[in-house]
C-alpha positions, 0 to 999 in steps of 0.5 A: 800559327802565322795570323793576321790581326786587323784592329788593336784596341783595348781588346785587340791589342791584348789579344795580340799580345797573349798570342805573342806570349804561347809564341804565335806568330802575328801580323798586325794592321791597325789605322792607327800607326802608333798602335802597329808600333805597339803590337811591333814592340811586343814582337808582331810584324807590323804592317801598314796596309790591307795588301802589306799585311796579306802579302806577309803571310803564308797560304793559306792565309787566316785573318783575324778582324778585330774592329767594331761592328757595323761600317768598320767591319763591312768596309774592312771586309769589303776591301780585303776579300779581294786580297785573299784567295781560295783557301784563305781564312777570315775570322770575325772576332767583334760584336757583328749583327749575326744576320750580316755574319750569315750574309757575310760567309756567303758571299765570301764562299762565292770567292772560295774564302772561309770564314767564322764569326766568333763572339768574343767576350772577357773584356781588358781582363782577357789578357789575363784570364783569357777571352771566352769565345763562341765560334760560328762557321764549318767546324772543319774551318774552326778545327784548322784554326782552333790552336788560335782558340786554345791560346786565347781562351781559358781552359773550356773557354772556347766551343764550336756552337753552331753553324755561320751567324751562331757565334754573333747569335750567342754572343748578343744574347750572351749581352742582352743577359748581361745587361739585365745581370748589371741592372739587376745589381745596379738597383740593390745597390740603388737601395742600400746606397738609399738606406742611410740610417744603416751607412752600409759599406757596399765595397765590404758588401760586394765582397761578402757576396762573392764569399758563397752566395748565390749571387756571386760572380766576376760582375760582383768581383769588378764590384768590389774594385770600383767600390773600394776606388771610389765607394760612392761613385762620385768620380762616376756619371751614371750615363750608360751607353749600349753597343747594339747587342741588347736592342738586337736581342730585344728584338729577336725576343719580340720576332720569336715570341719570346717574352724577355721583361728583364733584358728589355726594361735594362735596355730601356733603363740605359736609354733613361740613364742619358736623359738630362730631364724626362720629359715623360716624368715631366708629363706625369708630375703635371698631370697628378697635379692637375687631377689630385692636387699633388705637389710638383717641383719646380724646373731648375731652369 
């Protein structure tokens, strides 16, 4: 199946390679000419514009977007939609907000263009082990492009989960759960790291826990790798970004009156990780000093 692929970053580039390895024809485009050249070196057909990409695809065309959520996705869809024809299919495999995906599906439908929102998980390891894919949209459209999923995902690693928006909604909640899992592991390892009298080997323990324990997981396997590289994580700054899905998951929980304290607190912990100094902690320290005479540590400034 010849497919247009837009976005050749860490995930997009690896997805293209996985598709090429399985015999798919890929017409690749990215803003970076160097990324396109790299894809060509792996066997892709390069293109230097959206117009060029579309011209190299046979009707009905299939175009897969793997670009950052937000303006990048919005602008790309806005620019490529006029180039597509009725019966063509546009796939958004990025981390778009599910309500945006529902709106885009309606807008594209008015042009006769089919749309699928596909939540994609697997990160940089997807090339090797495959990507988990959560697919929203019309089931007949999904069936038409299913050969792509069979290549990209491991066995039983993809599913049509519902109508337009459902794929990105499920991926949003998936990432919210990821936030909470990461926070749980992080707090546990910090407690063990603080117990200096035992001189615990965190690399050993992360590996041990993956052998039959109830908290074994791929994340723990990655922890084992990370602690092997840098046992004290001395080269890693404790600054944690968020890609937006944690915020969306918490907002959705509020809208649905669903209590989600673990996910919510894990999101707030990410905000705290970015502070050089916590003003709220300074306020608490000052008040404890005022009402109880508790000692305060002076500022480093």
